[in-house]
C-alpha positions in Angstrom: 6.2 8.4 -2.5 3.3 6.6 -0.9 0.1 6.6 -3.1 -2.8 7.2 -0.7 -6.4 8.0 -1.3 -6.6 11.5 -2.7 -9.2 14.2 -2.0 -12.6 13.4 -3.4 -16.1 14.7 -3.0 -19.1 13.6 -5.1 -22.0 16.0 -5.4 -25.3 14.5 -4.2 -27.2 12.5 -6.7 -30.5 14.0 -7.9 -32.7 12.8 -10.7 -32.0 9.8 -12.9 -30.9 11.7 -15.9 -27.8 10.9 -18.0 -25.0 13.4 -17.4 -23.1 15.0 -20.3 -20.3 12.6 -21.1 -17.0 13.7 -19.6 -14.9 11.3 -21.7 -15.1 9.9 -25.1 -17.5 7.0 -25.5 -17.2 4.1 -28.0 -19.2 5.8 -30.7 -17.0 8.9 -30.6 -14.0 6.7 -30.8 -15.4 5.1 -34.0 -16.0 8.6 -35.5 -12.6 9.9 -34.6 -13.8 12.6 -32.3 -11.2 14.4 -30.2 -10.2 12.6 -27.0 -11.4 13.5 -23.6 -10.7 12.0 -20.2 -11.0 8.2 -20.0 -8.5 6.3 -18.0 -5.4 6.0 -16.0 -2.1 4.7 -15.2 0.9 2.6 -14.5 1.2 -0.9 -16.1 3.5 -3.7 -15.0 7.0 -3.6 -16.5 7.3 -7.4 -16.1 6.9 -9.3 -19.4 4.9 -12.4 -18.8 5.6 -15.5 -20.8 2.9 -17.6 -19.1 -0.7 -17.2 -18.2 0.0 -16.0 -14.7 0.4 -12.3 -14.5 2.1 -10.3 -11.8 0.2 -7.0 -11.4 1.8 -3.9 -9.8 0.7 -0.8 -8.0 2.1 2.6 -8.7 5.5 3.2 -7.2 6.2 -0.5 -7.0 8.3 -0.8 -10.1 11.0 1.3 -8.6 11.3 -1.0 -5.6 10.8 -4.3 -7.5 14.5 -5.3 -7.5 14.7 -4.6 -3.8 11.5 -6.5 -3.0 12.9 -9.6 -4.7 16.0 -9.6 -2.4 15.8 -11.8 0.7 16.7 -8.9 3.0 15.3 -5.7 1.5 16.7 -2.4 2.9 14.7 0.6 3.9 14.6 3.5 1.5 16.2 6.4 3.5 14.5 9.0 1.4 11.0 7.5 1.7 8.1 9.4 3.2 7.0 8.6 6.7 3.7 6.8 6.8 1.6 6.0 9.8 0.0 2.6 10.0 -3.4 4.2 10.6 -3.3 5.7 7.1 -2.4 2.3 5.7 -5.4 0.6 7.4 -7.7 3.3 6.2 -6.5 3.0 2.6 -6.6 -0.8 2.7 -10.3 -0.7 3.7 -10.9 1.8 0.9 -9.2 -0.5 -1.6 -11.3 -3.5 -0.4 -14.5 -1.5 -1.0 -13.3 -0.1 -4.3 -12.7 -3.5 -5.9 -16.2 -4.5 -5.0 -15.3 -7.5 -2.8 -18.2 -9.5 -1.4 -19.1 -9.4 2.3 -17.3 -12.6 3.2 -14.1 -11.3 1.6 -14.5 -7.9 3.3 -15.1 -9.6 6.6 -11.9 -11.7 6.3 -9.8 -8.7 5.3 -11.2 -6.6 8.1 -10.4 -9.4 10.6 -6.7 -9.1 9.7 -6.9 -5.3 9.8 -8.6 -5.4 13.2 -5.6 -7.5 14.5 -3.3 -4.9 13.1 -5.2 -2.2 14.8 -5.1 -4.1 18.1 -1.3 -4.4 17.8 -0.8 -0.9 16.6 -2.4 0.8 19.7 0.1 -0.9 22.0 2.9 1.1 23.5 5.5 -1.0 21.5 3.8 -2.5 18.5 5.2 -5.7 17.1 6.3 -4.9 13.6 6.4 -8.5 12.4 2.8 -9.2 13.5 1.6 -6.1 11.7 3.5 -6.9 8.5 2.3 -10.5 8.6 -1.3 -9.5 8.9 -1.0 -6.9 6.1 0.4 -9.7 3.9 -2.4 -12.0 4.9 -5.0 -9.3 4.1 -3.4 -8.5 0.8 -3.4 -12.2 -0.2 -7.1 -12.5 0.6 -7.9 -9.5 -1.6 -5.6 -10.7 -4.4 -7.4 -14.0 -4.2 -10.7 -12.4 -4.9 -9.3 -10.3 -7.7 -7.7 -13.4 -9.3 -10.9 -15.3 -9.1 -12.9 -12.4 -10.7 -10.4 -11.9 -13.5 -9.7 -15.7 -14.0 -6.0 -14.9 -13.9 -3.4 -14.5 -11.1 -3.2 -11.1 -9.5 -0.6 -9.9 -6.9 -1.5 -6.2 -7.2 -2.4 -5.6 -3.5 0.5 -7.7 -2.2 2.9 -5.8 -4.4 1.6 -2.6 -3.0 2.2 -3.8 0.5 5.7 -4.9 -0.4 6.4 -1.4 -1.7 5.1 0.1 1.5 7.5 -2.1 3.6 10.4 -0.4 1.8 9.3 3.0 3.1 9.4 4.5 6.6 6.4 3.2 8.4 5.4 4.3 11.9 3.8 1.2 13.4 2.4 3.0 16.4 -1.2 4.0 15.5 -1.9 7.7 15.3 -5.4 8.5 14.1 -4.4 12.2 13.8 -1.9 11.2 11.1 -4.8 10.3 8.8 -5.4 13.2 6.4 -9.1 13.9 6.7 -9.0 15.5 3.2 -7.9 12.2 1.8 -11.0 10.3 2.8 -13.8 9.7 0.4 -16.9 11.5 1.6 -19.4 9.0 0.1 -21.9 8.2 3.0 -24.5 10.7 2.1 -24.2 10.1 -1.7 -24.3 6.3 -1.3 -27.6 6.6 0.6 -29.1 8.8 -2.1 -27.7 6.5 -4.8 -29.3 3.4 -3.2 -32.7 5.2 -3.0 -32.4 6.2 -6.7 -31.4 2.7 -7.7 -34.4 1.3 -6.0 -36.7 3.7 -7.8 -35.2 2.9 -11.2 -34.7 -0.9 -10.9 -38.2 -1.9 -9.8 -38.6 -3.2 -13.4 -41.2 -5.9 -14.0 -39.9 -9.3 -14.9 -41.7 -12.2 -16.4 -40.8 -14.6 -13.6 -42.2 -17.7 -15.3 -40.2 -17.0 -18.4 -37.0 -16.5 -16.4 -37.6 -19.6 -14.4 -38.1 -21.6 -17.6 -34.9 -20.2 -19.1 -32.8 -21.1 -16.1 -34.1 -24.7 -16.1 -33.5 -25.1 -19.8 -30.2 -26.9 -20.7 -28.7 -25.3 -23.7 -25.0 -25.3 -24.6 -23.3 -21.9 -24.7 -22.5 -20.5 -28.2 -21.5 -16.9 -28.7 -22.6 -16.9 -32.4 -26.0 -18.5 -31.9 -27.9 -19.1 -35.1 -31.5 -20.4 -34.7 -32.2 -23.6 -36.5 -35.9 -22.6 -37.1 -36.1 -20.9 -40.4 -39.1 -18.7 -39.4 -37.2 -17.6 -36.2 -34.2 -16.8 -38.3 -36.3 -14.8 -40.8 -38.1 -12.8 -38.1 -34.9 -11.9 -36.3 -33.0 -10.9 -39.4 -35.9 -8.8 -40.5 -35.8 -6.9 -37.2 -32.0 -6.5 -37.5 -32.6 -5.0 -41.0 -34.9 -2.3 -39.6 -32.4 -1.6 -36.8 -29.6 -1.1 -39.3 -31.9 1.2 -41.3 -32.4 3.3 -38.1 -36.1 2.6 -38.3 -36.7 2.2 -34.6 -40.5 2.0 -34.5 -40.7 -0.7 -37.1 -37.7 -2.5 -35.6 -39.4 -2.7 -32.2 -42.5 -4.2 -33.8 -40.4 -6.7 -35.6 -38.5 -7.6 -32.4 -41.8 -8.1 -30.6 -42.9 -10.5 -33.3 -39.6 -12.4 -33.1 -39.9 -12.5 -29.3 -43.4 -13.9 -29.4 -42.3 -16.7 -31.8 -39.2 -17.4 -29.7 -41.5 -17.8 -26.6 -43.9 -20.1 -28.5 -41.0 -22.3 -29.6 -39.3 -22.2 -26.2 -36.1 -20.8 -27.8 -34.6 -19.3 -24.7 -31.4 -18.3 -26.3 -33.2 -16.2 -28.9 -35.3 -14.7 -26.2 -32.3 -13.4 -24.4 -30.7 -12.1 -27.6 -33.9 -10.3 -28.6 -34.2 -8.7 -25.1 -30.6 -7.5 -25.6 -31.3 -6.1 -29.0 -34.5 -4.4 -27.8 -32.6 -2.9 -24.8 -29.9 -1.6 -27.2 -32.6 0.1 -29.3 -34.2 1.8 -26.3 -30.7 2.8 -25.0 -29.9 4.4 -28.4 -33.1 6.4 -28.4 -32.7 7.7 -24.8 -35.3 5.5 -23.1 -33.0 4.4 -20.3 -35.6 2.8 -17.9 -36.8 0.5 -20.7 -33.2 -0.2 -21.7 -32.3 -1.2 -18.1 -35.3 -3.6 -18.1 -34.2 -5.2 -21.3 -30.6 -5.7 -20.3 -31.7 -7.2 -17.0 -34.0 -9.7 -18.7 -31.3 -10.5 -21.2 -28.8 -11.2 -18.4 -31.3 -13.1 -16.3 -32.3 -15.4 -19.1 -29.0 -15.8 -21.0 -26.9 -19.0 -20.7 -24.2 -17.4 -22.7 -21.7 -15.7 -20.3 -20.6 -13.4 -23.1 -24.1 -12.0 -23.5 -24.5 -11.6 -19.8 -21.2 -9.7 -19.6 -22.3 -7.4 -22.4 -25.6 -6.7 -20.7 -23.9 -5.8 -17.5 -21.4 -3.5 -19.4 -24.3 -1.6 -21.0 -26.2 -1.3 -17.8 -23.1 0.0 -16.0 -22.7 2.7 -18.7 -26.2 3.9 -18.3 -25.7 4.3 -14.5 -22.3 5.9 -15.0 -23.8 8.5 -17.4 -26.5 9.2 -14.9 -23.9 9.9 -12.2 -24.7 6.8 -10.2 -21.3 5.6 -9.4 -21.9 2.6 -7.1 -24.4 0.7 -9.3 -22.2 1.4 -12.3 -19.2 -0.1 -10.6 -21.1 -3.1 -9.4 -22.4 -3.9 -12.8 -18.9 -3.5 -14.3 -17.5 -5.9 -11.7 -20.1 -8.4 -12.7 -19.2 -7.9 -16.4 -15.6 -8.6 -15.6 -16.5 -11.9 -13.9 -18.7 -13.2 -16.7 -16.2 -12.0 -19.3 -13.6 -14.1 -17.5 -16.0 -17.1 -17.8 -16.3 -16.6 -21.5 -12.6 -15.7 -22.0 -13.5 -12.3 -23.4 -10.4 -10.4 -22.4 -11.1 -7.3 -24.5 -14.3 -6.8 -22.6 -12.5 -7.2 -19.3 -10.0 -4.5 -20.4 -12.8 -2.1 -21.2 -14.6 -2.7 -17.9 -11.4 -2.2 -15.9 -10.7 1.0 -17.8 -14.2 2.2 -17.0 -13.5 1.5 -13.3 -10.2 3.3 -13.4 -12.0 6.2 -15.1 -14.5 6.5 -12.3 -11.8 6.4 -9.6 -9.8 9.1 -11.4 -12.9 11.4 -11.7 -13.2 11.4 -7.9 -9.4 11.8 -7.6 -8.9 8.4 -5.9 -5.5 8.0 -7.6 -4.5 4.8 -5.8 -7.5 2.8 -6.9 -7.5 4.3 -10.3 -4.0 3.0 -10.7 -5.0 -0.5 -9.6 -7.7 -0.8 -12.2 -5.6 0.7 -15.0 -2.7 -1.6 -14.1 -5.0 -4.6 -14.4 -6.5 -3.3 -17.7 -3.1 -2.8 -19.3 -1.8 -6.2 -18.0 -4.8 -8.1 -19.4 -4.5 -6.1 -22.7 -0.9 -7.5 -23.0 -2.3 -11.0 -22.5 -4.6 -10.7 -25.5 -1.7 -10.3 -27.9 -4.1 -8.0 -29.8 -2.2 -4.8 -30.7 -5.5 -2.8 -31.1 -6.6 -3.8 -27.6 -3.2 -2.8 -26.3 -3.3 0.5 -28.1 -6.8 1.2 -26.8 -5.9 0.4 -23.2 -2.7 2.5 -23.1 -4.5 5.3 -24.9 -7.1 5.4 -22.1 -4.4 5.4 -19.5 -2.8 8.4 -21.2 -6.1 10.3 -21.0 -6.4 9.7 -17.3 -2.8 10.7 -16.7 -3.4 14.0 -18.6 -6.7 14.5 -16.6 -4.7 14.1 -13.4 -2.0 16.6 -14.7 0.7 14.0 -15.1 1.9 15.0 -18.5 5.0 12.9 -18.4 3.0 9.8 -17.7 0.4 10.7 -20.3 3.2 10.9 -22.9 4.6 7.6 -21.8 1.3 5.9 -22.4 0.7 7.6 -25.7 4.1 6.2 -26.8 3.1 2.7 -25.8 -0.3 3.1 -27.5 1.2 4.4 -30.7 3.7 1.6 -30.8 0.8 -0.9 -30.6 -1.3 0.9 -33.2 1.7 1.1 -35.5 2.0 -2.7 -35.3 -1.7 -3.0 -36.0 -1.4 -0.6 -38.9 -4.2 1.5 -37.3 -3.3 4.9 -38.9 -6.4 6.7 -37.6 -5.5 6.1 -34.0 -1.8 6.8 -34.6 -2.7 10.2 -36.0 -5.0 10.9 -32.9 -2.1 9.9 -30.6 0.3 12.2 -32.4 -2.2 15.1 -32.1 -2.8 14.4 -28.4 1.0 14.3 -27.7 1.4 17.6 -29.6 -1.4 19.2 -27.5 0.4 18.2 -24.3 3.7 19.6 -25.6 2.0 22.9 -26.5 0.5 23.1 -23.0 3.9 22.7 -21.4 5.5 25.2 -23.8 7.6 22.9 -25.9 6.5 24.2 -29.3 9.4 22.5 -31.2 8.4 19.1 -30.1 4.8 19.9 -30.7 5.5 20.9 -34.3 7.5 17.7 -34.9 4.6 15.6 -33.6 2.1 17.5 -35.8 4.4 17.0 -38.8 4.3 13.2 -38.2 0.5 13.3 -37.9 0.2 15.4 -41.0 2.4 13.1 -43.1 0.4 10.0 -41.9 -2.9 11.7 -42.6 -1.8 12.7 -46.2 -0.5 9.2 -46.9 -3.8 7.6 -45.8 -6.0 10.3 -47.4 -7.5 11.3 -44.1 -8.9 14.7 -45.2 -10.6 15.5 -41.9 -7.3 14.9 -40.0 -5.3 17.0 -42.5 -7.7 19.9 -41.9 -7.4 19.6 -38.1 -3.6 19.3 -38.1 -3.2 22.2 -40.6 -5.2 24.4 -38.2 -3.0 23.4 -35.3 0.2 24.0 -37.2 -1.0 27.5 -38.2 -2.0 28.3 -34.7 1.4 27.1 -33.5 3.2 29.3 -36.1 1.2 32.4 -35.2 
C-alpha cells in the first residue's frame, strides 16, 4: 500500500513554555522509567558490508527483488495512485527533511516539469518517471551530504511507487485534503515566537575573535593552563554536587579567566556547561543563549552538534516544531563532520518522533529508517538497541503492534549481545504489555516470566516488584 502523508493538525502555538513530555527523555531512560512514545519504523533489511548504506522507505522491502530486475512488472493488487498525490507528498518530504532553498528549488523544478506533463490529455509516462527519479536523486544527494554517508531513501520510495498502479493524468481532486499538513498558521505563529525568544544578546567581539582563532579540534580538550584547569574543575565539582548558585559563580570566574587568556575553546565549553545548568533549572531563555554562544564560538564540531541537540530539545518541549527540527538537522550535519554516529541516531529518532506525533507516517518512516541504518553502522549493540527500541515505541503509538513487537525483538537481540539486562527487562515488559492489550495473555505471561527471571538474576528489585504486580494483575 502507498504510504502517503497522513492526517495532521497542530494546535496553534501560544506562549514559550515547555510542554509536558509525551515521551521518555534521556534522564528517564537512565532511571529506568516506563517507556512512552518515542520513535518509529521500518529499517533496511539489506546488510551493508561497506560504508555506503542503501536506505529504504516503508513498503519498499517487499518490492526490492522486483525493483532490482531489469524489467519490473506491475503489482496487480497495488492501490491506484494519482500523480497529483505523489507530487504533493514529494514536496512535503522535501520540506520535512529540511532541505535548503537551492535544493528545494531544484527539486520543485523537476516537479513542475512533471505537473506540466501530467495535465496533458495523454501524459508521457517516461518523462514523468524520469523527472521523479531526477528529483529523488537531488533530495538523496542532500540527505547523503548531511549524513556523510550514501542515502537512496527517496529514490527507493519512487522505485516502490513505480511498481504500483499510477494514474499519470493529473487529478487535483484525487488529493485527499485530510492528508495534507495544515501548518501555515502554526508556522507563522512559530516564527513570531522564535523571534521573541532568540533575540539573545551576543558578545560580537568575542565571537569574531573566536572565529579568527586557529585551534585544532579536540573532543576531549584539556587546558594547559593550570589555573584554567583548576577553575573549571572547581566549577564542575559544584555542578556535580547540585549546587547551582555556587556553580554559576565558579563558571563565571572560569569564563573571565578564559577570556583574559584568549582560550577560545574553554570559553565555548564553559558557555555549554552554563547553558546545561540553566536548562536543568528551567531557565530556558538563558539556556538558549548559552547554547547559541557555545555553538557560535566552538571549533569542535562535536560540541556544536551537542549544542544544537540541546537547543532542539528545548524548542520541542515548548511545542515549537519547526525550530526544533531545524536545530536537529544542524546537529546531524555537525555530528557527521565529527563522526559522531550515535548523536546522529538520536537526532534522527527525534525527527521521526516529531513526524509521528503529527501522524505524518511517511516522513516518520524516513527518519526512523535512517536512524536504524546508521545505528547498524556504529557496530555498537547499545546504540542499535536504543534505536530499535525507539522505533518500537513509535509503532505502538501509531497502533502498529506487530511492527512494535518486531522492533522490540531486534532491540532485545542487540541489548542481549551488549549484556544490558536493564533494557532487556524493559523490552520484555513492553512486549508483554502489547500482548495483554491484544488479548494474548499466555504470551504476555511468558514474556513477564522472562523479565522476572532476568530481574532476579541481576538483583533488580524495582523491576521484580513491577513485574510481580503485572503477573498478579494478569492472573486475576
